[in-house]
C-alpha positions in Angstrom: -2.1 7.2 1.3 -3.5 6.0 4.7 -0.6 7.7 6.5 -1.3 11.0 4.7 -5.0 10.7 5.7 -3.9 10.2 9.3 -1.6 13.2 9.2 -4.2 15.6 7.9 -7.1 14.2 10.1 -5.5 15.1 13.4 -6.2 18.3 15.2 -3.5 20.8 15.9 -4.5 21.4 19.5 -4.3 17.9 21.1 -2.1 14.9 21.3 -3.3 11.8 19.4 -2.1 8.4 18.4 -3.7 6.8 15.3 -3.2 3.7 13.4 -4.0 2.6 9.8 -3.9 -0.4 7.5 -4.6 -3.0 10.2 -2.3 -1.4 12.7 0.8 -1.4 10.5 1.1 2.4 10.1 1.2 4.7 13.1 1.0 8.4 13.5 1.4 10.1 16.8 1.4 13.7 18.1 2.6 14.3 21.6 2.5 17.6 23.4 5.8 18.7 24.9 6.4 20.7 28.0 6.8 24.0 26.1 3.5 23.6 24.3 5.0 22.4 21.0 3.8 19.2 19.3 6.2 16.4 18.6 5.2 14.3 15.6 6.2 10.8 14.8 5.1 8.4 12.0 6.3 5.0 11.0 5.6 1.3 10.7 4.6 -0.5 13.9 3.7 -4.0 12.5 5.1 -4.9 9.1 3.1 -8.1 8.6 0.1 -6.5 6.8 2.5 -4.6 4.5 4.4 -7.9 3.7 1.1 -9.7 3.0 0.0 -6.9 0.7 3.3 -7.0 -1.2 3.0 -10.8 -1.7 -0.6 -10.6 -2.8 0.1 -7.8 -5.3 3.1 -9.7 -6.6 1.1 -12.9 -7.1 -1.8 -11.0 -8.9 0.6 -9.1 -11.2 2.5 -12.3 -12.0 -0.8 -14.0 -12.9 -1.9 -11.1 -15.1 1.5 -11.1 -16.9 1.2 -14.9 -17.5 -2.4 -14.6 -18.8 -1.3 -11.7 -21.1 1.6 -13.7 -22.5 -0.6 -16.7 -23.1 -3.2 -14.7 -24.9 -0.6 -13.0 -27.0 0.9 -16.3 -28.1 -2.5 -17.6 -28.9 -3.2 -14.6 -31.1 0.1 -15.1 -32.9 -0.8 -18.8 -33.6 -4.3 -17.9 -34.8 -2.8 -15.2 -37.1 -0.2 -17.6 -38.5 -2.9 -20.3 -39.0 -5.2 -17.9 -40.9 -2.5 -16.6 -43.1 -1.3 -20.0 -44.3 
């Protein structure tokens, strides 16, 4: 999403270099000799992306463990109340 914001926030008439997400994503436009613009986009520093992936994985794993624990507790309570 950040890269799309960078792409559409650049002007068409000048050369720019912009970064997003703590410098991990880069979008550059460079004016060529014939007046055309060369566009490049990519990953410059993958460390913030790796940290984001690890944090999201940890959070989703915790949510899944909590959900399973609550589901098992519900089943135990239902079994206890029916007997």
